[in-house]
mmCIF file of the N, C-alpha and C atoms, coordinates in Angstrom:
data_MODEL
# 
_entry.id   MODEL 
# 
loop_
_atom_site.group_PDB 
_atom_site.id 
_atom_site.type_symbol 
_atom_site.label_atom_id 
_atom_site.label_alt_id 
_atom_site.label_comp_id 
_atom_site.label_asym_id 
_atom_site.label_entity_id 
_atom_site.label_seq_id 
_atom_site.pdbx_PDB_ins_code 
_atom_site.Cartn_x 
_atom_site.Cartn_y 
_atom_site.Cartn_z 
_atom_site.occupancy 
_atom_site.B_iso_or_equiv 
_atom_site.pdbx_formal_charge 
_atom_site.auth_seq_id 
_atom_site.auth_comp_id 
_atom_site.auth_asym_id 
_atom_site.auth_atom_id 
_atom_site.pdbx_PDB_model_num 
ATOM 1   N N  . MET A 1 1  ? 140.682 69.364  153.062 1.00 0.00 ? 1  MET A N  1 
ATOM 2   C CA . MET A 1 1  ? 140.683 70.465  152.163 1.00 0.00 ? 1  MET A CA 1 
ATOM 3   C C  . MET A 1 1  ? 141.252 70.042  150.811 1.00 0.00 ? 1  MET A C  1 
ATOM 4   N N  . ALA A 1 2  ? 140.659 70.439  149.703 1.00 0.00 ? 2  ALA A N  1 
ATOM 5   C CA . ALA A 1 2  ? 141.117 70.124  148.387 1.00 0.00 ? 2  ALA A CA 1 
ATOM 6   C C  . ALA A 1 2  ? 142.342 70.961  147.991 1.00 0.00 ? 2  ALA A C  1 
ATOM 7   N N  . LYS A 1 3  ? 143.182 70.387  147.188 1.00 0.00 ? 3  LYS A N  1 
ATOM 8   C CA . LYS A 1 3  ? 144.384 71.097  146.666 1.00 0.00 ? 3  LYS A CA 1 
ATOM 9   C C  . LYS A 1 3  ? 144.260 71.118  145.155 1.00 0.00 ? 3  LYS A C  1 
ATOM 10  N N  . ILE A 1 4  ? 144.523 72.325  144.625 1.00 0.00 ? 4  ILE A N  1 
ATOM 11  C CA . ILE A 1 4  ? 144.507 72.515  143.154 1.00 0.00 ? 4  ILE A CA 1 
ATOM 12  C C  . ILE A 1 4  ? 145.905 72.943  142.778 1.00 0.00 ? 4  ILE A C  1 
ATOM 13  N N  . ILE A 1 5  ? 146.463 72.273  141.822 1.00 0.00 ? 5  ILE A N  1 
ATOM 14  C CA . ILE A 1 5  ? 147.783 72.662  141.304 1.00 0.00 ? 5  ILE A CA 1 
ATOM 15  C C  . ILE A 1 5  ? 147.666 73.095  139.849 1.00 0.00 ? 5  ILE A C  1 
ATOM 16  N N  . LEU A 1 6  ? 148.138 74.305  139.612 1.00 0.00 ? 6  LEU A N  1 
ATOM 17  C CA . LEU A 1 6  ? 148.258 74.817  138.223 1.00 0.00 ? 6  LEU A CA 1 
ATOM 18  C C  . LEU A 1 6  ? 149.650 74.718  137.782 1.00 0.00 ? 6  LEU A C  1 
ATOM 19  N N  . GLU A 1 7  ? 149.888 74.138  136.631 1.00 0.00 ? 7  GLU A N  1 
ATOM 20  C CA . GLU A 1 7  ? 151.260 73.957  136.171 1.00 0.00 ? 7  GLU A CA 1 
ATOM 21  C C  . GLU A 1 7  ? 151.402 74.515  134.781 1.00 0.00 ? 7  GLU A C  1 
ATOM 22  N N  . PHE A 1 8  ? 152.388 75.418  134.608 1.00 0.00 ? 8  PHE A N  1 
ATOM 23  C CA . PHE A 1 8  ? 152.686 76.026  133.342 1.00 0.00 ? 8  PHE A CA 1 
ATOM 24  C C  . PHE A 1 8  ? 154.170 75.765  133.035 1.00 0.00 ? 8  PHE A C  1 
ATOM 25  N N  . ASN A 1 9  ? 154.461 75.331  131.844 1.00 0.00 ? 9  ASN A N  1 
ATOM 26  C CA . ASN A 1 9  ? 155.778 74.809  131.556 1.00 0.00 ? 9  ASN A CA 1 
ATOM 27  C C  . ASN A 1 9  ? 156.680 75.719  130.717 1.00 0.00 ? 9  ASN A C  1 
ATOM 28  N N  . SER A 1 10 ? 156.205 76.801  130.237 1.00 0.00 ? 10 SER A N  1 
ATOM 29  C CA . SER A 1 10 ? 157.044 77.653  129.358 1.00 0.00 ? 10 SER A CA 1 
ATOM 30  C C  . SER A 1 10 ? 156.762 79.101  129.549 1.00 0.00 ? 10 SER A C  1 
ATOM 31  N N  . GLU A 1 11 ? 157.630 79.900  129.010 1.00 0.00 ? 11 GLU A N  1 
ATOM 32  C CA . GLU A 1 11 ? 157.509 81.364  129.052 1.00 0.00 ? 11 GLU A CA 1 
ATOM 33  C C  . GLU A 1 11 ? 156.247 81.804  128.343 1.00 0.00 ? 11 GLU A C  1 
ATOM 34  N N  . GLU A 1 12 ? 155.896 81.097  127.217 1.00 0.00 ? 12 GLU A N  1 
ATOM 35  C CA . GLU A 1 12 ? 154.674 81.459  126.462 1.00 0.00 ? 12 GLU A CA 1 
ATOM 36  C C  . GLU A 1 12 ? 153.411 81.249  127.294 1.00 0.00 ? 12 GLU A C  1 
ATOM 37  N N  . GLU A 1 13 ? 153.538 80.409  128.293 1.00 0.00 ? 13 GLU A N  1 
ATOM 38  C CA . GLU A 1 13 ? 152.364 80.186  129.127 1.00 0.00 ? 13 GLU A CA 1 
ATOM 39  C C  . GLU A 1 13 ? 152.283 81.080  130.331 1.00 0.00 ? 13 GLU A C  1 
ATOM 40  N N  . ALA A 1 14 ? 153.224 82.001  130.452 1.00 0.00 ? 14 ALA A N  1 
ATOM 41  C CA . ALA A 1 14 ? 153.320 82.925  131.603 1.00 0.00 ? 14 ALA A CA 1 
ATOM 42  C C  . ALA A 1 14 ? 152.051 83.772  131.669 1.00 0.00 ? 14 ALA A C  1 
ATOM 43  N N  . ASN A 1 15 ? 151.500 84.239  130.490 1.00 0.00 ? 15 ASN A N  1 
ATOM 44  C CA . ASN A 1 15 ? 150.298 85.036  130.551 1.00 0.00 ? 15 ASN A CA 1 
ATOM 45  C C  . ASN A 1 15 ? 149.093 84.223  130.974 1.00 0.00 ? 15 ASN A C  1 
ATOM 46  N N  . ASP A 1 16 ? 149.050 82.969  130.590 1.00 0.00 ? 16 ASP A N  1 
ATOM 47  C CA . ASP A 1 16 ? 148.008 82.027  131.094 1.00 0.00 ? 16 ASP A CA 1 
ATOM 48  C C  . ASP A 1 16 ? 148.046 81.846  132.560 1.00 0.00 ? 16 ASP A C  1 
ATOM 49  N N  . ALA A 1 17 ? 149.274 81.766  133.128 1.00 0.00 ? 17 ALA A N  1 
ATOM 50  C CA . ALA A 1 17 ? 149.425 81.658  134.559 1.00 0.00 ? 17 ALA A CA 1 
ATOM 51  C C  . ALA A 1 17 ? 148.922 82.903  135.251 1.00 0.00 ? 17 ALA A C  1 
ATOM 52  N N  . ARG A 1 18 ? 149.296 84.090  134.761 1.00 0.00 ? 18 ARG A N  1 
ATOM 53  C CA . ARG A 1 18 ? 148.825 85.332  135.359 1.00 0.00 ? 18 ARG A CA 1 
ATOM 54  C C  . ARG A 1 18 ? 147.302 85.448  135.312 1.00 0.00 ? 18 ARG A C  1 
ATOM 55  N N  . VAL A 1 19 ? 146.716 85.028  134.197 1.00 0.00 ? 19 VAL A N  1 
ATOM 56  C CA . VAL A 1 19 ? 145.229 85.101  134.096 1.00 0.00 ? 19 VAL A CA 1 
ATOM 57  C C  . VAL A 1 19 ? 144.579 84.149  135.123 1.00 0.00 ? 19 VAL A C  1 
ATOM 58  N N  . ALA A 1 20 ? 145.179 82.957  135.294 1.00 0.00 ? 20 ALA A N  1 
ATOM 59  C CA . ALA A 1 20 ? 144.625 81.992  136.222 1.00 0.00 ? 20 ALA A CA 1 
ATOM 60  C C  . ALA A 1 20 ? 144.749 82.541  137.710 1.00 0.00 ? 20 ALA A C  1 
ATOM 61  N N  . LEU A 1 21 ? 145.894 83.148  137.984 1.00 0.00 ? 21 LEU A N  1 
ATOM 62  C CA . LEU A 1 21 ? 146.116 83.647  139.348 1.00 0.00 ? 21 LEU A CA 1 
ATOM 63  C C  . LEU A 1 21 ? 145.300 84.919  139.653 1.00 0.00 ? 21 LEU A C  1 
ATOM 64  N N  . ASP A 1 22 ? 144.953 85.697  138.642 1.00 0.00 ? 22 ASP A N  1 
ATOM 65  C CA . ASP A 1 22 ? 144.238 86.944  138.825 1.00 0.00 ? 22 ASP A CA 1 
ATOM 66  C C  . ASP A 1 22 ? 142.750 86.794  138.805 1.00 0.00 ? 22 ASP A C  1 
ATOM 67  N N  . GLY A 1 23 ? 142.213 85.655  138.697 1.00 0.00 ? 23 GLY A N  1 
ATOM 68  C CA . GLY A 1 23 ? 140.777 85.436  138.605 1.00 0.00 ? 23 GLY A CA 1 
ATOM 69  C C  . GLY A 1 23 ? 140.029 86.082  139.769 1.00 0.00 ? 23 GLY A C  1 
ATOM 70  N N  . TYR A 1 24 ? 140.523 85.961  141.010 1.00 0.00 ? 24 TYR A N  1 
ATOM 71  C CA . TYR A 1 24 ? 139.881 86.499  142.123 1.00 0.00 ? 24 TYR A CA 1 
ATOM 72  C C  . TYR A 1 24 ? 139.840 88.062  142.066 1.00 0.00 ? 24 TYR A C  1 
ATOM 73  N N  . LYS A 1 25 ? 140.847 88.680  141.455 1.00 0.00 ? 25 LYS A N  1 
ATOM 74  C CA . LYS A 1 25 ? 140.930 90.139  141.285 1.00 0.00 ? 25 LYS A CA 1 
ATOM 75  C C  . LYS A 1 25 ? 139.809 90.575  140.323 1.00 0.00 ? 25 LYS A C  1 
ATOM 76  N N  . TRP A 1 26 ? 139.554 89.775  139.249 1.00 0.00 ? 26 TRP A N  1 
ATOM 77  C CA . TRP A 1 26 ? 138.530 90.088  138.300 1.00 0.00 ? 26 TRP A CA 1 
ATOM 78  C C  . TRP A 1 26 ? 137.166 90.030  139.021 1.00 0.00 ? 26 TRP A C  1 
ATOM 79  N N  . LYS A 1 27 ? 137.002 89.048  139.849 1.00 0.00 ? 27 LYS A N  1 
ATOM 80  C CA . LYS A 1 27 ? 135.723 88.924  140.556 1.00 0.00 ? 27 LYS A CA 1 
ATOM 81  C C  . LYS A 1 27 ? 135.482 90.138  141.505 1.00 0.00 ? 27 LYS A C  1 
ATOM 82  N N  . ILE A 1 28 ? 136.503 90.536  142.196 1.00 0.00 ? 28 ILE A N  1 
ATOM 83  C CA . ILE A 1 28 ? 136.397 91.697  143.120 1.00 0.00 ? 28 ILE A CA 1 
ATOM 84  C C  . ILE A 1 28 ? 136.126 92.958  142.298 1.00 0.00 ? 28 ILE A C  1 
ATOM 85  N N  . ALA A 1 29 ? 136.800 93.137  141.187 1.00 0.00 ? 29 ALA A N  1 
ATOM 86  C CA . ALA A 1 29 ? 136.592 94.268  140.357 1.00 0.00 ? 29 ALA A CA 1 
ATOM 87  C C  . ALA A 1 29 ? 135.158 94.359  139.829 1.00 0.00 ? 29 ALA A C  1 
ATOM 88  N N  . MET A 1 30 ? 134.643 93.194  139.387 1.00 0.00 ? 30 MET A N  1 
ATOM 89  C CA . MET A 1 30 ? 133.240 93.160  138.898 1.00 0.00 ? 30 MET A CA 1 
ATOM 90  C C  . MET A 1 30 ? 132.233 93.402  140.043 1.00 0.00 ? 30 MET A C  1 
ATOM 91  N N  . TRP A 1 31 ? 132.559 92.980  141.245 1.00 0.00 ? 31 TRP A N  1 
ATOM 92  C CA . TRP A 1 31 ? 131.752 93.231  142.390 1.00 0.00 ? 31 TRP A CA 1 
ATOM 93  C C  . TRP A 1 31 ? 131.692 94.665  142.692 1.00 0.00 ? 31 TRP A C  1 
ATOM 94  N N  . ASP A 1 32 ? 132.872 95.296  142.665 1.00 0.00 ? 32 ASP A N  1 
ATOM 95  C CA . ASP A 1 32 ? 132.983 96.737  142.944 1.00 0.00 ? 32 ASP A CA 1 
ATOM 96  C C  . ASP A 1 32 ? 132.128 97.547  141.926 1.00 0.00 ? 32 ASP A C  1 
ATOM 97  N N  . LEU A 1 33 ? 132.251 97.203  140.673 1.00 0.00 ? 33 LEU A N  1 
ATOM 98  C CA . LEU A 1 33 ? 131.448 97.838  139.600 1.00 0.00 ? 33 LEU A CA 1 
ATOM 99  C C  . LEU A 1 33 ? 129.993 97.608  139.867 1.00 0.00 ? 33 LEU A C  1 
ATOM 100 N N  . ASP A 1 34 ? 129.540 96.347  140.206 1.00 0.00 ? 34 ASP A N  1 
ATOM 101 C CA . ASP A 1 34 ? 128.154 96.082  140.452 1.00 0.00 ? 34 ASP A CA 1 
ATOM 102 C C  . ASP A 1 34 ? 127.644 96.975  141.652 1.00 0.00 ? 34 ASP A C  1 
ATOM 103 N N  . GLN A 1 35 ? 128.490 97.141  142.650 1.00 0.00 ? 35 GLN A N  1 
ATOM 104 C CA . GLN A 1 35 ? 128.116 97.918  143.820 1.00 0.00 ? 35 GLN A CA 1 
ATOM 105 C C  . GLN A 1 35 ? 127.897 99.454  143.485 1.00 0.00 ? 35 GLN A C  1 
ATOM 106 N N  . LYS A 1 36 ? 128.780 99.981  142.545 1.00 0.00 ? 36 LYS A N  1 
ATOM 107 C CA . LYS A 1 36 ? 128.609 101.353 142.135 1.00 0.00 ? 36 LYS A CA 1 
ATOM 108 C C  . LYS A 1 36 ? 127.304 101.472 141.363 1.00 0.00 ? 36 LYS A C  1 
ATOM 109 N N  . LEU A 1 37 ? 126.982 100.504 140.481 1.00 0.00 ? 37 LEU A N  1 
ATOM 110 C CA . LEU A 1 37 ? 125.768 100.596 139.720 1.00 0.00 ? 37 LEU A CA 1 
ATOM 111 C C  . LEU A 1 37 ? 124.579 100.432 140.669 1.00 0.00 ? 37 LEU A C  1 
ATOM 112 N N  . ARG A 1 38 ? 124.708 99.554  141.608 1.00 0.00 ? 38 ARG A N  1 
ATOM 113 C CA . ARG A 1 38 ? 123.624 99.329  142.611 1.00 0.00 ? 38 ARG A CA 1 
ATOM 114 C C  . ARG A 1 38 ? 123.329 100.631 143.401 1.00 0.00 ? 38 ARG A C  1 
ATOM 115 N N  . SER A 1 39 ? 124.407 101.350 143.720 1.00 0.00 ? 39 SER A N  1 
ATOM 116 C CA . SER A 1 39 ? 124.248 102.595 144.452 1.00 0.00 ? 39 SER A CA 1 
ATOM 117 C C  . SER A 1 39 ? 123.470 103.621 143.559 1.00 0.00 ? 39 SER A C  1 
ATOM 118 N N  . ALA A 1 40 ? 123.679 103.590 142.288 1.00 0.00 ? 40 ALA A N  1 
ATOM 119 C CA . ALA A 1 40 ? 123.018 104.509 141.399 1.00 0.00 ? 40 ALA A CA 1 
ATOM 120 C C  . ALA A 1 40 ? 121.544 104.134 141.283 1.00 0.00 ? 40 ALA A C  1 
ATOM 121 N N  . THR A 1 41 ? 121.272 102.825 141.229 1.00 0.00 ? 41 THR A N  1 
ATOM 122 C CA . THR A 1 41 ? 119.857 102.417 141.062 1.00 0.00 ? 41 THR A CA 1 
ATOM 123 C C  . THR A 1 41 ? 119.087 102.470 142.356 1.00 0.00 ? 41 THR A C  1 
ATOM 124 N N  . LYS A 1 42 ? 119.709 102.005 143.448 1.00 0.00 ? 42 LYS A N  1 
ATOM 125 C CA . LYS A 1 42 ? 118.968 101.900 144.727 1.00 0.00 ? 42 LYS A CA 1 
ATOM 126 C C  . LYS A 1 42 ? 118.890 103.240 145.468 1.00 0.00 ? 42 LYS A C  1 
ATOM 127 N N  . TYR A 1 43 ? 119.986 103.954 145.537 1.00 0.00 ? 43 TYR A N  1 
ATOM 128 C CA . TYR A 1 43 ? 120.085 105.176 146.288 1.00 0.00 ? 43 TYR A CA 1 
ATOM 129 C C  . TYR A 1 43 ? 120.048 106.464 145.469 1.00 0.00 ? 43 TYR A C  1 
ATOM 130 N N  . GLY A 1 44 ? 120.175 106.258 144.116 1.00 0.00 ? 44 GLY A N  1 
ATOM 131 C CA . GLY A 1 44 ? 120.172 107.460 143.260 1.00 0.00 ? 44 GLY A CA 1 
ATOM 132 C C  . GLY A 1 44 ? 121.438 108.341 143.386 1.00 0.00 ? 44 GLY A C  1 
ATOM 133 N N  . VAL A 1 45 ? 122.586 107.617 143.688 1.00 0.00 ? 45 VAL A N  1 
ATOM 134 C CA . VAL A 1 45 ? 123.787 108.455 143.895 1.00 0.00 ? 45 VAL A CA 1 
ATOM 135 C C  . VAL A 1 45 ? 124.907 107.944 143.004 1.00 0.00 ? 45 VAL A C  1 
ATOM 136 N N  . ILE A 1 46 ? 125.580 108.897 142.316 1.00 0.00 ? 46 ILE A N  1 
ATOM 137 C CA . ILE A 1 46 ? 126.802 108.541 141.571 1.00 0.00 ? 46 ILE A CA 1 
ATOM 138 C C  . ILE A 1 46 ? 127.876 109.493 141.968 1.00 0.00 ? 46 ILE A C  1 
ATOM 139 N N  . ASP A 1 47 ? 128.964 109.020 142.480 1.00 0.00 ? 47 ASP A N  1 
ATOM 140 C CA . ASP A 1 47 ? 130.082 109.836 142.911 1.00 0.00 ? 47 ASP A CA 1 
ATOM 141 C C  . ASP A 1 47 ? 129.630 111.040 143.823 1.00 0.00 ? 47 ASP A C  1 
ATOM 142 N N  . ASN A 1 48 ? 128.851 110.706 144.802 1.00 0.00 ? 48 ASN A N  1 
ATOM 143 C CA . ASN A 1 48 ? 128.387 111.717 145.771 1.00 0.00 ? 48 ASN A CA 1 
ATOM 144 C C  . ASN A 1 48 ? 127.491 112.807 145.215 1.00 0.00 ? 48 ASN A C  1 
ATOM 145 N N  . ARG A 1 49 ? 126.836 112.531 144.095 1.00 0.00 ? 49 ARG A N  1 
ATOM 146 C CA . ARG A 1 49 ? 125.867 113.470 143.580 1.00 0.00 ? 49 ARG A CA 1 
ATOM 147 C C  . ARG A 1 49 ? 124.638 112.751 143.176 1.00 0.00 ? 49 ARG A C  1 
ATOM 148 N N  . GLU A 1 50 ? 123.553 113.446 143.049 1.00 0.00 ? 50 GLU A N  1 
ATOM 149 C CA . GLU A 1 50 ? 122.288 112.779 142.711 1.00 0.00 ? 50 GLU A CA 1 
ATOM 150 C C  . GLU A 1 50 ? 122.314 112.359 141.263 1.00 0.00 ? 50 GLU A C  1 
ATOM 151 N N  . ALA A 1 51 ? 121.944 111.112 141.020 1.00 0.00 ? 51 ALA A N  1 
ATOM 152 C CA . ALA A 1 51 ? 121.856 110.592 139.648 1.00 0.00 ? 51 ALA A CA 1 
ATOM 153 C C  . ALA A 1 51 ? 120.600 111.028 138.955 1.00 0.00 ? 51 ALA A C  1 
ATOM 154 N N  . THR A 1 52 ? 120.733 111.249 137.684 1.00 0.00 ? 52 THR A N  1 
ATOM 155 C CA . THR A 1 52 ? 119.549 111.653 136.918 1.00 0.00 ? 52 THR A CA 1 
ATOM 156 C C  . THR A 1 52 ? 118.665 110.342 136.635 1.00 0.00 ? 52 THR A C  1 
ATOM 157 N N  . PRO A 1 53 ? 117.436 110.472 136.336 1.00 0.00 ? 53 PRO A N  1 
ATOM 158 C CA . PRO A 1 53 ? 116.606 109.329 136.043 1.00 0.00 ? 53 PRO A CA 1 
ATOM 159 C C  . PRO A 1 53 ? 117.183 108.470 134.951 1.00 0.00 ? 53 PRO A C  1 
ATOM 160 N N  . GLU A 1 54 ? 117.783 109.136 133.922 1.00 0.00 ? 54 GLU A N  1 
ATOM 161 C CA . GLU A 1 54 ? 118.356 108.398 132.844 1.00 0.00 ? 54 GLU A CA 1 
ATOM 162 C C  . GLU A 1 54 ? 119.570 107.596 133.278 1.00 0.00 ? 54 GLU A C  1 
ATOM 163 N N  . GLU A 1 55 ? 120.379 108.215 134.169 1.00 0.00 ? 55 GLU A N  1 
ATOM 164 C CA . GLU A 1 55 ? 121.553 107.492 134.714 1.00 0.00 ? 55 GLU A CA 1 
ATOM 165 C C  . GLU A 1 55 ? 121.103 106.300 135.559 1.00 0.00 ? 55 GLU A C  1 
ATOM 166 N N  . ARG A 1 56 ? 120.090 106.473 136.283 1.00 0.00 ? 56 ARG A N  1 
ATOM 167 C CA . ARG A 1 56 ? 119.549 105.312 137.132 1.00 0.00 ? 56 ARG A CA 1 
ATOM 168 C C  . ARG A 1 56 ? 119.076 104.178 136.233 1.00 0.00 ? 56 ARG A C  1 
ATOM 169 N N  . ASP A 1 57 ? 118.352 104.564 135.185 1.00 0.00 ? 57 ASP A N  1 
ATOM 170 C CA . ASP A 1 57 ? 117.844 103.506 134.285 1.00 0.00 ? 57 ASP A CA 1 
ATOM 171 C C  . ASP A 1 57 ? 118.989 102.779 133.618 1.00 0.00 ? 57 ASP A C  1 
ATOM 172 N N  . MET A 1 58 ? 120.004 103.539 133.109 1.00 0.00 ? 58 MET A N  1 
ATOM 173 C CA . MET A 1 58 ? 121.108 102.969 132.423 1.00 0.00 ? 58 MET A CA 1 
ATOM 174 C C  . MET A 1 58 ? 121.917 102.064 133.383 1.00 0.00 ? 58 MET A C  1 
ATOM 175 N N  . ALA A 1 59 ? 122.148 102.521 134.643 1.00 0.00 ? 59 ALA A N  1 
ATOM 176 C CA . ALA A 1 59 ? 122.834 101.725 135.629 1.00 0.00 ? 59 ALA A CA 1 
ATOM 177 C C  . ALA A 1 59 ? 122.121 100.436 135.821 1.00 0.00 ? 59 ALA A C  1 
ATOM 178 N N  . ASP A 1 60 ? 120.779 100.407 135.868 1.00 0.00 ? 60 ASP A N  1 
ATOM 179 C CA . ASP A 1 60 ? 120.015 99.196  136.117 1.00 0.00 ? 60 ASP A CA 1 
ATOM 180 C C  . ASP A 1 60 ? 120.152 98.243  134.895 1.00 0.00 ? 60 ASP A C  1 
ATOM 181 N N  . LYS A 1 61 ? 120.118 98.811  133.705 1.00 0.00 ? 61 LYS A N  1 
ATOM 182 C CA . LYS A 1 61 ? 120.281 98.017  132.500 1.00 0.00 ? 61 LYS A CA 1 
ATOM 183 C C  . LYS A 1 61 ? 121.677 97.399  132.418 1.00 0.00 ? 61 LYS A C  1 
ATOM 184 N N  . VAL A 1 62 ? 122.700 98.136  132.749 1.00 0.00 ? 62 VAL A N  1 
ATOM 185 C CA . VAL A 1 62 ? 124.081 97.667  132.687 1.00 0.00 ? 62 VAL A CA 1 
ATOM 186 C C  . VAL A 1 62 ? 124.237 96.537  133.741 1.00 0.00 ? 62 VAL A C  1 
ATOM 187 N N  . ARG A 1 63 ? 123.663 96.727  134.899 1.00 0.00 ? 63 ARG A N  1 
ATOM 188 C CA . ARG A 1 63 ? 123.761 95.709  135.886 1.00 0.00 ? 63 ARG A CA 1 
ATOM 189 C C  . ARG A 1 63 ? 123.121 94.383  135.402 1.00 0.00 ? 63 ARG A C  1 
ATOM 190 N N  . ASP A 1 64 ? 121.970 94.476  134.743 1.00 0.00 ? 64 ASP A N  1 
ATOM 191 C CA . ASP A 1 64 ? 121.345 93.297  134.140 1.00 0.00 ? 64 ASP A CA 1 
ATOM 192 C C  . ASP A 1 64 ? 122.184 92.699  133.063 1.00 0.00 ? 64 ASP A C  1 
ATOM 193 N N  . PHE A 1 65 ? 122.850 93.497  132.233 1.00 0.00 ? 65 PHE A N  1 
ATOM 194 C CA . PHE A 1 65 ? 123.696 92.992  131.227 1.00 0.00 ? 65 PHE A CA 1 
ATOM 195 C C  . PHE A 1 65 ? 124.855 92.187  131.842 1.00 0.00 ? 65 PHE A C  1 
ATOM 196 N N  . ILE A 1 66 ? 125.486 92.766  132.841 1.00 0.00 ? 66 ILE A N  1 
ATOM 197 C CA . ILE A 1 66 ? 126.621 92.137  133.508 1.00 0.00 ? 66 ILE A CA 1 
ATOM 198 C C  . ILE A 1 66 ? 126.194 90.824  134.130 1.00 0.00 ? 66 ILE A C  1 
ATOM 199 N N  . ARG A 1 67 ? 125.053 90.807  134.815 1.00 0.00 ? 67 ARG A N  1 
ATOM 200 C CA . ARG A 1 67 ? 124.560 89.533  135.417 1.00 0.00 ? 67 ARG A CA 1 
ATOM 201 C C  . ARG A 1 67 ? 124.251 88.488  134.362 1.00 0.00 ? 67 ARG A C  1 
ATOM 202 N N  . ASP A 1 68 ? 123.664 88.882  133.263 1.00 0.00 ? 68 ASP A N  1 
ATOM 203 C CA . ASP A 1 68 ? 123.391 87.960  132.190 1.00 0.00 ? 68 ASP A CA 1 
ATOM 204 C C  . ASP A 1 68 ? 124.655 87.343  131.603 1.00 0.00 ? 68 ASP A C  1 
ATOM 205 N N  . ILE A 1 69 ? 125.624 88.173  131.370 1.00 0.00 ? 69 ILE A N  1 
ATOM 206 C CA . ILE A 1 69 ? 126.935 87.664  130.874 1.00 0.00 ? 69 ILE A CA 1 
ATOM 207 C C  . ILE A 1 69 ? 127.538 86.726  131.878 1.00 0.00 ? 69 ILE A C  1 
ATOM 208 N N  . LEU A 1 70 ? 127.582 87.060  133.138 1.00 0.00 ? 70 LEU A N  1 
ATOM 209 C CA . LEU A 1 70 ? 128.201 86.200  134.144 1.00 0.00 ? 70 LEU A CA 1 
ATOM 210 C C  . LEU A 1 70 ? 127.414 84.888  134.202 1.00 0.00 ? 70 LEU A C  1 
ATOM 211 N N  . ASN A 1 71 ? 126.108 84.956  134.112 1.00 0.00 ? 71 ASN A N  1 
ATOM 212 C CA . ASN A 1 71 ? 125.287 83.720  134.169 1.00 0.00 ? 71 ASN A CA 1 
ATOM 213 C C  . ASN A 1 71 ? 125.606 82.816  132.993 1.00 0.00 ? 71 ASN A C  1 
ATOM 214 N N  . ASP A 1 72 ? 125.872 83.454  131.844 1.00 0.00 ? 72 ASP A N  1 
ATOM 215 C CA . ASP A 1 72 ? 126.216 82.612  130.625 1.00 0.00 ? 72 ASP A CA 1 
ATOM 216 C C  . ASP A 1 72 ? 127.531 81.844  130.853 1.00 0.00 ? 72 ASP A C  1 
ATOM 217 N N  . TYR A 1 73 ? 128.382 82.320  131.673 1.00 0.00 ? 73 TYR A N  1 
ATOM 218 C CA . TYR A 1 73 ? 129.616 81.644  132.042 1.00 0.00 ? 73 TYR A CA 1 
ATOM 219 C C  . TYR A 1 73 ? 129.562 80.921  133.350 1.00 0.00 ? 73 TYR A C  1 
ATOM 220 N N  . ASN A 1 74 ? 128.363 80.746  133.895 1.00 0.00 ? 74 ASN A N  1 
ATOM 221 C CA . ASN A 1 74 ? 128.095 80.050  135.152 1.00 0.00 ? 74 ASN A CA 1 
ATOM 222 C C  . ASN A 1 74 ? 128.958 80.710  136.319 1.00 0.00 ? 74 ASN A C  1 
ATOM 223 N N  . LEU A 1 75 ? 128.967 82.029  136.277 1.00 0.00 ? 75 LEU A N  1 
ATOM 224 C CA . LEU A 1 75 ? 129.666 82.807  137.327 1.00 0.00 ? 75 LEU A CA 1 
ATOM 225 C C  . LEU A 1 75 ? 128.610 83.568  138.158 1.00 0.00 ? 75 LEU A C  1 
ATOM 226 N N  . ASN A 1 76 ? 128.949 83.816  139.419 1.00 0.00 ? 76 ASN A N  1 
ATOM 227 C CA . ASN A 1 76 ? 127.975 84.468  140.273 1.00 0.00 ? 76 ASN A CA 1 
ATOM 228 C C  . ASN A 1 76 ? 128.792 85.382  141.176 1.00 0.00 ? 76 ASN A C  1 
ATOM 229 N N  . LEU A 1 77 ? 128.358 86.646  141.243 1.00 0.00 ? 77 LEU A N  1 
ATOM 230 C CA . LEU A 1 77 ? 129.079 87.598  142.106 1.00 0.00 ? 77 LEU A CA 1 
ATOM 231 C C  . LEU A 1 77 ? 128.736 87.383  143.576 1.00 0.00 ? 77 LEU A C  1 
ATOM 232 N N  . ASP A 1 78 ? 127.646 86.723  143.885 1.00 0.00 ? 78 ASP A N  1 
ATOM 233 C CA . ASP A 1 78 ? 127.214 86.629  145.281 1.00 0.00 ? 78 ASP A CA 1 
ATOM 234 C C  . ASP A 1 78 ? 127.751 85.372  145.948 1.00 0.00 ? 78 ASP A C  1 
ATOM 235 N N  . GLU A 1 79 ? 128.561 84.607  145.318 1.00 0.00 ? 79 GLU A N  1 
ATOM 236 C CA . GLU A 1 79 ? 129.172 83.379  145.988 1.00 0.00 ? 79 GLU A CA 1 
ATOM 237 C C  . GLU A 1 79 ? 130.581 83.609  146.269 1.00 0.00 ? 79 GLU A C  1 
# 
């Protein structure tokens, strides 16, 4: 098993350390957002109510935008 060590030497780098350690939380949050948008596009449901056609279209477009941005950074929600 590989070992990764992140080392930060000063108080100024404390925010960098927090960002590095919270990466998985960002991925989970993005996955949750993607699932809400998927629910709107696939099932036509937003917060337990029927989504309008415009909401479904927008959810689909936002999902595409998110995936394009993640792909630009070589990130993938499905891995």
